[in-house]
VOSEKE-644038 format. One record per residue (C-alpha): x, y, z. Coordinates in Angstrom, 3 decimals, decimal comma, always signed. Last residue first. Layout:
N
+----------+----------+----------+
:       c1 :       c2 :       c3 :
+----------+----------+----------+
:        X :        Y :        Z :
...
+----------+----------+----------+
This chain:
356
+----------+----------+----------+
:       c1 :       c2 :       c3 :
+----------+----------+----------+
:  +16,679 :  -56,963 : +129,554 :
:  +15,218 :  -59,645 : +133,217 :
:  +17,955 :  -57,900 : +135,452 :
:  +16,343 :  -54,697 : +135,018 :
:  +13,101 :  -55,786 : +136,563 :
:  +12,414 :  -52,728 : +137,612 :
:   +8,576 :  -52,319 : +137,361 :
:   +9,088 :  -49,376 : +134,929 :
:  +11,654 :  -51,079 : +132,964 :
:   +9,658 :  -54,500 : +132,373 :
:   +7,051 :  -51,942 : +131,015 :
:   +9,515 :  -50,534 : +128,699 :
:  +10,625 :  -53,944 : +127,483 :
:   +7,232 :  -55,267 : +126,886 :
:   +6,140 :  -52,100 : +124,518 :
:   +9,531 :  -52,719 : +122,889 :
:   +7,775 :  -56,398 : +122,353 :
:   +4,900 :  -54,577 : +119,967 :
:   +6,587 :  -54,772 : +117,521 :
:   +6,571 :  -58,170 : +117,107 :
:   +2,696 :  -58,112 : +116,912 :
:   +2,385 :  -60,508 : +113,834 :
:   +3,681 :  -63,716 : +115,201 :
:   +1,253 :  -63,211 : +118,308 :
:   +3,042 :  -63,769 : +121,589 :
:   +4,054 :  -65,576 : +124,228 :
:   +7,925 :  -64,742 : +125,886 :
:   +8,890 :  -67,037 : +129,027 :
:  +11,504 :  -65,635 : +130,931 :
:  +14,387 :  -66,504 : +133,706 :
:  +15,303 :  -69,687 : +132,227 :
:  +14,481 :  -68,582 : +128,628 :
:  +11,028 :  -70,172 : +127,111 :
:  +10,133 :  -68,687 : +123,887 :
:   +6,512 :  -69,004 : +122,349 :
:   +6,107 :  -67,254 : +119,045 :
:   +2,479 :  -68,140 : +117,968 :
:   +0,899 :  -67,896 : +114,384 :
:   -1,845 :  -70,949 : +115,057 :
:   -2,921 :  -72,899 : +118,096 :
:   -4,338 :  -76,140 : +118,872 :
:   -1,940 :  -77,648 : +121,402 :
:   +1,431 :  -76,332 : +122,415 :
:   +3,879 :  -78,729 : +124,832 :
:   +6,774 :  -77,225 : +126,089 :
:   +9,451 :  -79,419 : +128,059 :
:  +11,470 :  -77,515 : +130,483 :
:  +15,466 :  -76,118 : +130,504 :
:  +14,800 :  -72,761 : +129,351 :
:  +15,273 :  -73,943 : +125,737 :
:  +12,394 :  -74,811 : +124,694 :
:  +11,977 :  -72,639 : +121,388 :
:   +8,457 :  -72,704 : +119,800 :
:   +7,934 :  -71,138 : +116,376 :
:   +4,598 :  -71,064 : +115,375 :
:   +2,364 :  -71,158 : +111,607 :
:   +0,505 :  -74,286 : +112,309 :
:   -0,477 :  -75,931 : +115,703 :
:   -2,812 :  -78,989 : +116,020 :
:   -0,550 :  -80,760 : +118,479 :
:   +2,949 :  -79,837 : +119,318 :
:   +5,932 :  -81,417 : +121,049 :
:   +8,945 :  -79,688 : +121,993 :
:  +12,196 :  -80,348 : +123,564 :
:  +14,664 :  -77,726 : +122,242 :
:  +14,163 :  -75,581 : +119,093 :
:  +10,853 :  -76,288 : +117,105 :
:   +9,644 :  -74,327 : +113,458 :
:   +5,894 :  -74,819 : +112,412 :
:   +4,816 :  -73,860 : +108,864 :
:   +3,338 :  -71,158 : +106,913 :
:   +6,116 :  -71,064 : +104,280 :
:   +8,117 :  -67,983 : +103,470 :
:  +11,549 :  -70,021 : +103,521 :
:  +10,359 :  -72,235 : +106,790 :
:  +13,765 :  -71,155 : +108,878 :
:  +13,583 :  -67,647 : +107,066 :
:   +9,636 :  -67,045 : +108,080 :
:  +10,138 :  -67,618 : +111,573 :
:  +13,496 :  -65,784 : +111,870 :
:  +11,425 :  -62,814 : +110,469 :
:   +8,562 :  -63,338 : +112,490 :
:  +10,379 :  -63,139 : +115,605 :
:  +11,605 :  -59,818 : +114,810 :
:  +14,572 :  -57,853 : +113,111 :
:  +16,328 :  -60,125 : +111,193 :
:  +16,362 :  -58,014 : +108,310 :
:  +16,169 :  -60,417 : +105,196 :
:  +17,380 :  -60,824 : +102,168 :
:  +17,277 :  -63,476 :  +99,401 :
:  +19,627 :  -62,083 :  +96,812 :
:  +17,996 :  -61,321 :  +93,982 :
:  +19,433 :  -57,616 :  +93,434 :
:  +17,897 :  -54,444 :  +92,463 :
:  +21,615 :  -52,028 :  +92,159 :
:  +20,616 :  -48,155 :  +93,367 :
:  +22,693 :  -45,081 :  +92,489 :
:  +22,359 :  -41,250 :  +94,357 :
:  +24,380 :  -38,383 :  +93,919 :
:  +22,757 :  -35,512 :  +95,336 :
:  +23,288 :  -37,121 :  +99,078 :
:  +20,188 :  -35,920 : +101,257 :
:  +18,470 :  -39,322 : +102,208 :
:  +21,813 :  -40,995 : +102,217 :
:  +23,045 :  -38,326 : +104,628 :
:  +21,896 :  -37,096 : +108,136 :
:  +18,529 :  -38,808 : +107,913 :
:  +19,898 :  -42,206 : +106,619 :
:  +22,894 :  -41,684 : +108,540 :
:  +20,518 :  -41,692 : +111,853 :
:  +20,975 :  -39,075 : +114,336 :
:  +21,940 :  -38,810 : +117,747 :
:  +24,679 :  -35,840 : +117,238 :
:  +28,156 :  -36,308 : +118,412 :
:  +29,038 :  -35,361 : +122,249 :
:  +29,858 :  -38,728 : +123,379 :
:  +32,150 :  -39,167 : +120,099 :
:  +34,716 :  -35,668 : +121,240 :
:  +36,067 :  -36,470 : +124,873 :
:  +35,887 :  -40,640 : +124,606 :
:  +37,687 :  -40,709 : +121,208 :
:  +40,057 :  -37,324 : +122,092 :
:  +41,303 :  -39,989 : +125,210 :
:  +41,156 :  -42,904 : +123,142 :
:  +43,258 :  -41,495 : +120,414 :
:  +45,444 :  -39,800 : +122,091 :
:  +48,812 :  -41,991 : +122,126 :
:  +48,252 :  -42,392 : +118,649 :
:  +46,577 :  -44,419 : +115,750 :
:  +43,686 :  -42,220 : +115,783 :
:  +44,677 :  -38,655 : +116,648 :
:  +43,804 :  -36,810 : +113,155 :
:  +40,953 :  -39,433 : +112,892 :
:  +39,331 :  -38,053 : +115,772 :
:  +40,046 :  -34,474 : +115,665 :
:  +38,175 :  -35,017 : +111,822 :
:  +34,846 :  -36,994 : +113,134 :
:  +34,178 :  -34,054 : +115,688 :
:  +34,578 :  -31,610 : +112,519 :
:  +32,311 :  -33,792 : +110,711 :
:  +29,741 :  -34,208 : +113,159 :
:  +29,661 :  -30,510 : +113,923 :
:  +29,212 :  -29,852 : +109,839 :
:  +26,776 :  -32,083 : +109,195 :
:  +25,408 :  -31,948 : +105,720 :
:  +28,105 :  -30,580 : +103,535 :
:  +31,411 :  -32,324 : +106,017 :
:  +29,342 :  -35,289 : +106,151 :
:  +28,682 :  -35,535 : +102,425 :
:  +32,405 :  -35,065 : +101,922 :
:  +33,249 :  -37,831 : +104,529 :
:  +30,776 :  -39,885 : +102,297 :
:  +33,045 :  -39,057 :  +98,821 :
:  +36,316 :  -39,606 : +100,601 :
:  +35,403 :  -43,248 : +101,895 :
:  +34,373 :  -44,199 :  +98,579 :
:  +30,645 :  -45,407 :  +98,655 :
:  +28,535 :  -49,048 :  +98,369 :
:  +25,776 :  -48,799 : +100,345 :
:  +23,387 :  -51,751 : +102,169 :
:  +20,291 :  -49,441 : +103,616 :
:  +18,076 :  -52,341 : +103,359 :
:  +15,838 :  -50,014 : +101,161 :
:  +12,877 :  -52,519 :  +99,811 :
:  +12,263 :  -51,465 :  +95,663 :
:  +10,089 :  -49,233 :  +93,992 :
:   +8,914 :  -48,778 :  +90,321 :
:   +7,070 :  -52,114 :  +90,138 :
:   +3,927 :  -50,027 :  +90,244 :
:   +2,184 :  -53,062 :  +91,594 :
:   +4,096 :  -52,646 :  +94,624 :
:   +4,499 :  -49,448 :  +95,531 :
:   +0,966 :  -49,362 :  +95,194 :
:   +0,485 :  -52,243 :  +97,899 :
:   +2,930 :  -50,235 : +100,116 :
:   +0,626 :  -46,732 :  +99,526 :
:   -2,156 :  -48,653 : +100,977 :
:   -0,477 :  -50,232 : +103,641 :
:   +1,062 :  -47,052 : +105,029 :
:   +4,377 :  -46,419 : +104,147 :
:   +7,355 :  -46,614 : +105,697 :
:   +9,600 :  -43,421 : +104,407 :
:  +10,566 :  -42,594 : +100,839 :
:  +13,855 :  -42,066 :  +98,822 :
:  +14,045 :  -40,654 :  +95,803 :
:  +14,485 :  -41,152 :  +92,117 :
:  +17,219 :  -43,313 :  +92,480 :
:  +19,585 :  -43,247 :  +89,286 :
:  +19,734 :  -46,613 :  +87,961 :
:  +23,228 :  -49,046 :  +87,939 :
:  +21,369 :  -52,756 :  +86,752 :
:  +23,749 :  -56,265 :  +86,305 :
:  +23,563 :  -58,140 :  +83,770 :
:  +27,243 :  -58,862 :  +83,668 :
:  +27,403 :  -55,070 :  +82,972 :
:  +24,132 :  -52,259 :  +82,845 :
:  +24,935 :  -48,288 :  +83,383 :
:  +23,011 :  -45,317 :  +84,568 :
:  +19,207 :  -46,496 :  +83,947 :
:  +16,718 :  -43,888 :  +85,060 :
:  +15,066 :  -43,401 :  +88,669 :
:  +13,648 :  -46,101 :  +90,088 :
:  +11,896 :  -45,216 :  +93,796 :
:  +13,415 :  -46,251 :  +96,982 :
:  +11,587 :  -47,378 :  +99,982 :
:  +11,879 :  -47,677 : +103,610 :
:  +10,611 :  -50,509 : +105,458 :
:   +7,982 :  -51,988 : +107,952 :
:   +4,988 :  -51,133 : +106,007 :
:   +5,248 :  -54,360 : +103,431 :
:   +3,363 :  -54,841 : +100,518 :
:   +4,499 :  -58,499 :  +98,958 :
:   +7,779 :  -59,615 :  +97,792 :
:   +9,151 :  -56,268 :  +97,049 :
:  +12,530 :  -56,082 :  +94,617 :
:  +15,589 :  -55,160 :  +97,215 :
:  +18,158 :  -52,688 :  +96,862 :
:  +21,809 :  -52,212 :  +96,968 :
:  +22,381 :  -48,882 :  +97,442 :
:  +25,310 :  -47,448 :  +95,344 :
:  +26,711 :  -43,789 :  +96,812 :
:  +27,795 :  -41,570 :  +93,883 :
:  +30,522 :  -39,266 :  +93,246 :
:  +32,726 :  -41,702 :  +92,144 :
:  +31,078 :  -42,835 :  +88,874 :
:  +33,205 :  -45,054 :  +87,283 :
:  +35,439 :  -46,356 :  +89,869 :
:  +31,970 :  -46,408 :  +92,246 :
:  +30,685 :  -49,032 :  +88,772 :
:  +33,375 :  -51,177 :  +89,940 :
:  +32,693 :  -51,411 :  +93,457 :
:  +29,202 :  -52,102 :  +92,719 :
:  +29,991 :  -55,165 :  +90,269 :
:  +31,787 :  -56,459 :  +93,340 :
:  +28,899 :  -55,983 :  +95,492 :
:  +26,543 :  -58,151 :  +93,026 :
:  +28,854 :  -61,008 :  +92,619 :
:  +29,120 :  -61,181 :  +96,094 :
:  +25,119 :  -61,079 :  +97,167 :
:  +25,083 :  -63,597 :  +94,413 :
:  +27,107 :  -66,072 :  +95,488 :
:  +25,556 :  -65,408 :  +99,411 :
:  +22,024 :  -66,306 :  +97,628 :
:  +20,168 :  -66,371 : +101,352 :
:  +21,317 :  -63,231 : +102,526 :
:  +20,091 :  -62,499 : +106,482 :
:  +20,778 :  -59,112 : +108,068 :
:  +21,641 :  -58,486 : +112,025 :
:  +25,323 :  -58,041 : +111,731 :
:  +24,504 :  -54,827 : +108,835 :
:  +27,602 :  -54,493 : +106,286 :
:  +28,228 :  -50,904 : +105,339 :
:  +30,603 :  -51,486 : +101,742 :
:  +33,642 :  -49,485 : +101,525 :
:  +35,870 :  -48,036 :  +98,399 :
:  +39,192 :  -46,973 :  +99,605 :
:  +40,869 :  -43,820 :  +97,957 :
:  +42,087 :  -42,135 : +101,394 :
:  +43,436 :  -45,875 : +102,531 :
:  +44,695 :  -45,684 : +106,069 :
:  +43,059 :  -42,394 : +107,434 :
:  +40,404 :  -43,051 : +105,197 :
:  +39,384 :  -46,000 : +106,766 :
:  +39,355 :  -44,338 : +110,502 :
:  +36,893 :  -41,562 : +108,842 :
:  +34,851 :  -44,700 : +107,436 :
:  +34,424 :  -46,036 : +111,367 :
:  +33,979 :  -42,557 : +112,592 :
:  +31,412 :  -41,692 : +110,348 :
:  +29,459 :  -44,745 : +110,136 :
:  +28,814 :  -44,836 : +114,014 :
:  +27,949 :  -40,531 : +114,093 :
:  +25,461 :  -41,245 : +111,789 :
:  +24,096 :  -44,779 : +113,015 :
:  +23,032 :  -43,495 : +116,287 :
:  +25,205 :  -42,026 : +118,952 :
:  +25,450 :  -44,687 : +121,766 :
:  +28,626 :  -43,930 : +123,875 :
:  +31,991 :  -45,136 : +123,865 :
:  +31,955 :  -46,941 : +120,211 :
:  +35,043 :  -49,216 : +119,594 :
:  +36,435 :  -50,083 : +116,605 :
:  +37,767 :  -53,153 : +115,874 :
:  +40,384 :  -54,100 : +113,254 :
:  +43,054 :  -53,551 : +115,614 :
:  +42,354 :  -56,253 : +117,604 :
:  +42,439 :  -58,715 : +115,255 :
:  +39,417 :  -60,344 : +113,107 :
:  +40,458 :  -64,231 : +113,208 :
:  +39,320 :  -64,095 : +116,954 :
:  +35,781 :  -63,819 : +115,560 :
:  +33,863 :  -65,565 : +118,404 :
:  +35,729 :  -63,827 : +121,346 :
:  +36,459 :  -60,949 : +119,578 :
:  +32,797 :  -59,906 : +119,263 :
:  +32,103 :  -60,992 : +123,226 :
:  +35,239 :  -58,241 : +123,991 :
:  +34,383 :  -55,597 : +122,173 :
:  +30,613 :  -55,488 : +123,281 :
:  +30,781 :  -53,320 : +125,996 :
:  +32,440 :  -50,768 : +123,338 :
:  +29,795 :  -50,573 : +121,319 :
:  +30,479 :  -52,009 : +117,826 :
:  +32,254 :  -51,124 : +114,865 :
:  +33,742 :  -54,452 : +112,934 :
:  +36,578 :  -54,061 : +110,095 :
:  +37,107 :  -56,116 : +107,381 :
:  +39,713 :  -55,710 : +104,554 :
:  +40,280 :  -59,812 : +104,274 :
:  +38,061 :  -58,940 : +101,028 :
:  +34,835 :  -60,995 :  +99,160 :
:  +34,814 :  -64,425 : +100,807 :
:  +35,813 :  -62,621 : +104,424 :
:  +31,769 :  -61,059 : +103,938 :
:  +29,816 :  -64,388 : +104,187 :
:  +31,676 :  -65,549 : +107,029 :
:  +31,608 :  -62,130 : +108,804 :
:  +28,172 :  -61,818 : +108,854 :
:  +27,605 :  -65,866 : +109,603 :
:  +29,585 :  -65,141 : +112,352 :
:  +28,087 :  -62,405 : +113,532 :
:  +24,423 :  -63,652 : +113,659 :
:  +26,029 :  -66,845 : +115,207 :
:  +26,538 :  -69,530 : +113,858 :
:  +24,499 :  -73,008 : +115,142 :
:  +21,951 :  -72,523 : +112,688 :
:  +19,402 :  -69,721 : +112,345 :
:  +19,459 :  -68,011 : +115,530 :
:  +22,842 :  -68,638 : +116,583 :
:  +23,176 :  -65,536 : +119,272 :
:  +26,115 :  -62,716 : +118,903 :
:  +24,160 :  -60,128 : +116,743 :
:  +20,859 :  -60,967 : +119,343 :
:  +22,944 :  -59,019 : +121,813 :
:  +24,191 :  -60,432 : +124,883 :
:  +24,794 :  -57,815 : +127,703 :
:  +21,630 :  -55,864 : +126,317 :
:  +19,912 :  -59,040 : +125,738 :
:  +18,587 :  -61,174 : +122,735 :
:  +16,693 :  -64,780 : +123,794 :
:  +14,434 :  -62,935 : +125,761 :
:  +13,753 :  -60,717 : +123,829 :
:  +14,189 :  -60,499 : +119,537 :
:  +12,685 :  -57,415 : +119,218 :
:  +15,092 :  -55,555 : +121,714 :
:  +17,948 :  -56,466 : +119,322 :
:  +20,716 :  -54,579 : +121,738 :
:  +22,175 :  -53,160 : +117,896 :
:  +26,691 :  -52,467 : +118,102 :
:  +27,285 :  -54,798 : +115,464 :
:  +27,624 :  -52,830 : +112,090 :
:  +30,169 :  -55,057 : +110,124 :
:  +32,455 :  -52,131 : +108,033 :
:  +34,195 :  -54,192 : +104,362 :
:  +36,519 :  -52,366 : +102,710 :
:  +37,259 :  -53,377 :  +98,849 :
+----------+----------+----------+
């Protein structure tokens, strides 16, 4: 199996630690390893065929953290064109080397607590793909609560079961629901969180690009033909920035005729905001998390990071995020993680680009 780690995001909801030129995937939020290193080490126990897809600006940063990767396994996007273009480019590159490749896409900002079961599920998914080569298989998560921030998949009929791992058809994709709908999904037992962790044949996915987004496909074919030649960078630089800017969920995944899913208990979390960091470090319990020089009194459910060179003291607060860095201080209700984007917009409007 080939694994493509996608590490091109900026991670604005983890500001002020995550910055445009030093994004979250290169930061150690959970332990001493960065998110990127944790992802690479987790996948390297499954396969040595690992590629990393990232923005051209992050190339040296990625290789600095993963010297074992090798420059030939780094796929650099010359422009930001969303996930349909990014995934398509990486898969087209792999398909040129191995047209029958089985691929899994890996997001560098995901946390997996049960790594052994994660790899077991992926290995079984690879075996399922050999039997169902026209399918895209999504590894999905049983909801722990009525979450409105994730998309969901509805479980369809059972296709096969092997080694206590079940493969079901996907009945339908649904976008992020309101709270009432999410509660109904949770109660039904037939809906699962969609972390978009897929296993598929490279040739199958490229056929879907040709069918559903032919203009992107035509561009990818031209890039693929030039890949590995003296024309690679020229053709990539000319064509990639012109590809449609669209998420792969809308372009491909939600339109594919053969979709399957494997429910998996792997301790998954999307490290998308500070609340997620708090939840991971407390294992979902309502405790405090501190880093650096901190003093807390009568404080609960809070995340206090003191990396700015001074002591941070919290007294009588609840469900608070306090992130102190040398040039910026964030104080935020833990439940308001989505609102950081509004703060970023305000900083941009006021000309504070140096803080971003």
